[in-house]
N, C-alpha and C positions, 0 to 999 in steps of 0.2 A: 407506430413505426414512422420514421422520417420519410419524406418524399425522396424520390431517386436523386433529384438535383441537389438536395440538401445533405446527402450522405457525405461523411468525411472518409476519404479513402485511406486515411491513416488508421482506420479501424476496419477490419474485414470480418464479415459474417459468412460462415459456411454451414449448410445443413446436411447432415447424413441421416436421412429419414429411415434408411434401411436399418441402421443401428440405433436410431433415436437419439442422436447426439448433435448438438449445435456447438460450433467452434467459433469463439471470438478471439481474433488475433490482433494485438497491437502492432502496427506497422509503421514504426517511426525509428528506423535503425540509426539514423544520423544523430538522434538524441537519446539513444539507448532506451527507446520506447517509453520515455517520459510522456506524460499526458497533460494537455492544457484543457481549459474549460470546454471547448467544442468537442474534443476527443472524449472527455468523460461523459458529456451529454449523449454522444453517439453510442458509447458502451451501454449507457442506461437505456437508450431507445431499443437497442438490440436485445438487451435482457428482457425488457417489457414484451417485445415481440415474441421471443422464445417462450416466455412464461405462458403466453396464450396459445401456443402451438401444442396441441395434444399429442402430436407425433414425436415431440422432443421430450426426453426424460432427463437428459444430462447436458450441462453446459460446461464445455472445456475451454478454459481461459489460458492464453499463452501469448508470447511475444516472438517477433521475428529475430533471426540471426543469433540464436542462443542467449537471448536476454529476456527475462520476464518483463521487468520494468524498473526504472529508477524513480518511479513515483511522480508526484506533481512536478511539472516543469517550473523551476524557480528562477528561470532566466529573467522574468519580470514578475516578481511576487505579487505586486499590487494589481496586476491584471486580473487576478482571481477576484478582486473586489470591484471590477468593472471600471478601472481607472485608466485603461488604454495602454498603449505601448510605451509612451514616454512618461513613466510615473515619477521620475525624479524631480520634475518641475512642478509637482502637485503636492497638496497636503496629504498627510497620512490618513487612511480611512478612519472615520469616526467609529466609536464603539458600537453605535447603532447599526452602522453599515457592516461592521465585522460580525456582529451577532446574526444579522439577517442572512448574510452570505454563508456563514459557518453552519447555520441550521440547515440550509439547502445542501451544503456539502456533505454533512453527516447523514442526511437523508439518503444519499446515494449508497453509502456504506451500510446503513441500516437495512435497506432493501436487498442488498446483496447478501447480507448475513441471514436474513429471513426468507431467502429465495425459495420458491416452491419446488424447484428441481434440484437434482444433485449437482453440486459445483465441484469441478476438478481444476486445480491450479497446477500448471506445468512451470515449475520455478527453476529457472536457469540463470546463470550469470549474476544478476542482481535482483533483489526485491527490497526496495528502499521506500521509506515513508509510507504513503498510502498504498503502494504496491505490497509492502510487507504486511500491512493490515489485511489486504485482500487475500494474501497467501495464508494468513492465520485464520481468516473467516471461512475459507473454502472448506467444504465437507471433506474433500480428499486432496491432499497436497503432496506432490512428488517433487523432491528437490535434489539437485546435483550436489555432490560433496564439495565442489569448489565454489558454489554460489555464496554470495555475501548478502547478508540481511541486516536490517537495522533502521534506525531513525536518525540519520545524520543531521536533519534540520534542528534537532535539539541543541546542536552546537552553535546555532546563531539565533534561535528563537526560544530557548529555554526547554527544560526537561518535561514539562507537563503538556505535551502535544499529542494529538490523535486520541484514540479511544483507550484511555487508561484502564477502563474496566476490562477491555479485551486483552491488554498486555498482562494484567495481573491474573486473569482467568486462564489464558492460554499458556503463558510463560511461567507463571508463578511469581510471587513477590520478589524473591531474591534476584532472579534473572531480569525481571522487568525493571527493577530499580537500577541494576548494573547498567543496562542498555540505555535507559532514559537519562540517568545522571552523568553518563560519560559520553554518550553519542557513539560508542564503539560499534564498529561493524564486525559481525561474527560470521565465520564460515559455517556452512551446514555441518561440516565435520565436527566442529566444536559443540554443536547442539545434538548430534546424533545420539540416540539412546535416551533422550529426555522426553520423547513423546510429543515434541512440538509439531512435527510434520508426520504425515502418514507413512512416508517411506523416503529414505535417503539412499540414493544410488549413485553410481559413477556418472560423470557429466554426460557422457555420450549415450547413456541409457534413459535419460529423463523423458524424452519425447515418446519413446516406445512404451515405457511403463505408464505414463499418464494416459496414453491412448488405451492401454489394456485396462486400467482402472475404470475409464469412462465406459468402455464396452461392457465390462463386468457389472457396473452399477445399472446400466441401461436394461439389464435383464429383469430388474425388479418391476413390479406393477406400478404404473404411474400414480394412481390414486394412493397407493400405499406409501409412495415416496412423499407425496404432499402431506399426508396425515402425519408421517414420521417427522418431517421437517417442522411442522407446526408444534408438535409435541416437544421436540428438541428445543425450539425457540422459547417455549413457555418455561421449560425447566431451567434453561440458562438464565432467563430474566429473573426467575424466582430465586435462583441460587447466587448469581454473581453480577447481574446487569441491572439491578434495581436503580431506576433513576438515570441510567446512562444517557438516554436520549436528551435529557436536560443538561447533565453535567458536561458531556463532551464538547458541545459547541460553546458553552460558557467558558470552560477552561481554555479552549483553543483561542477564542476571541481575545480574552484578556492576556493570554500568554504570548500573543503576537504584537503586543504594544508595551515593550519593556523599556525601562530606563537603564542605561549602561553607565557603570562606574569606570573611573580611570583604570586601565589595565585589562578591562573586559573586552571581548571581541564583539564589535558592532558590525555585523555583516552588511546591513543596508548602507551604512556610511562608508564602509570600506569598498563596497561595490561601486558607489558613486565616484570614488577617487581612483580606483584601480581597474574597474571593469569586472565583469562576471568571473572570467577565468582567473584573474589575479586575486579576486576576493576568495575564491575557493582555495587557491594555493596558500594564501596567508592564513585562512581559517585552519587548514590542516597543520600549518607550522605552529600556530598558537596552541593547538590542542595536543601537539606531539610532546609528551613528557617521557623522556628516556627512562627506562627502568634502571635503578642504581645498581651498578656492579658491586659485588662484595669487595670489601677492602682487603688489600693484600696483607697477609700476616707478616709481621717483621720478627726476625729471630735475633 
């Protein structure tokens, strides 16, 4: 666990030892609880700490002010590769650097997916990018019907991002391809009944239901939970995740170093010319394809 002075107050840890529940809260409302590298490291440190606490059986992951998380903060994408705040004046990261950083990044998600305690995700507002992956990896995920989920980064970095094994295994190939090849954001209502999330409820009920699931799971014996989680992980790797720990960082590293043809949307170049907000606006305009209205019949 990090020292007191090194803790990032944008991530909050609470322990309810009476019920055996640890709660990790993303506390960055001004950025819709998106996380940068220090925040992700803080989440990882808290997860490690709770994993070693025998009084805790369940980890409840949530965000403040009705938003789970919009995923990795892309305000400065190259900062994830250790290139500082002003990345526009520097060269793009080498493939060697990309692979090294992406392996470290995916290790965070691998550890969460194979976590020895029950994980409960309270999914409200948005679960985008890496946060969408966390919601899919959680053992129990409660989502509000109005919440939007997806991988919007595919609209400027290509469709083969993130843990593709996870998307195919959790979403199924048809839905996974639809979301990755279009970058569409879907509401939980559109996914209800597909078994993607444990429970879909009205938006104002998400917190209470996630807490109920956490308390319910905490009644199980701790050692039984650990054994079950290891068994689940083994079965998943044998059935659907074979080689994922090598494929995911490889695909992500090469997928973030694209060459763009005329007429294709280059987010990095557009951001340098129009700023971050302007680039997102232009991105959405580029990918907005109106559905054709039926032709009026003539008589």
